[in-house]
N, C-alpha and C positions, 0 to 999 in steps of 0.2 A: 285846920277848919274853922275852930271857935272864933280865932281873931277875923277870919273874911266872913263868919256870920253875924259878928258884933256890928263890922264895919258895914255891912249890906243892910241888915235890918235897920240901923241910924238911917239911912238914906232912902229905905222901903217907901215910905210915904212919901217922899219929895217925887218918887218916879209914876206914881200913880195919883188919880186927881179924886179926894174921897167923894166931892160933890158931883162929879159926873159917872162914878161908878155907882152912886146911890142912884141916880135917874135912870142910868142905862140898864146896869146888869142887876144890883139888890132889886130894884123895885119888880123886876121882871120873876126874879126867883121867887122874892119871896110873896107876891100875888100869886103864883101858880101854887104854891103850899098853901096860902090860904084858901082858894076856891076846892083844894082836895079835902083839908080839914073843914071848911063852912058846913058840910053835911053833918059832920060829927058833933059838931058846937063843941069843941074842945080847944085849948090854946095848944098848939103844935110844939112839940120838941124837936131842935132842929141842932144837929150837931155841924159845925164848920170844921171839917177836916182839912189842914193843909191852910189855917187859917191867919197864915202869914202874922200881920199886924191888926188883924180881927176887922176888916171894912165891913163885912158881909154880916160878921157876929154883932158888931155895935148897931147896923140896922135895923137886924132882926130884934134885939133888945129894945131900941127905941121905938120900935112898931108891935111891941105887945107881946113878942114870941118867947117861948123859954129855950135859950140858946145857949149851947155849951162849944166852946171850942179846943182845940188840939193842932198841935205844929210839930214835925220835928226837932226844930230849932226851938230851944227856951229863949232864945234872946229876941226872937220876934214876938213871943207872948209876952214879953216884959210889959210891954204899953197897956196890956189888959189889965 
């Protein structure tokens, strides 16, 4: 399984378009989280479970969130 995971994780970023994901999915998710925490005036703590190579995790960090990531595959998290 480790050999498959390593090969798969090497090509994961080629399978998704980070810029398109950020515009479409990540922005929607983090805008929603921002609205929830806006009333509390705190920086949201966000856990990106099943983070893969961290597209949402990186988006959150770049946009001021306190983000943490986890994934069942250590090879997926190596890029983080």
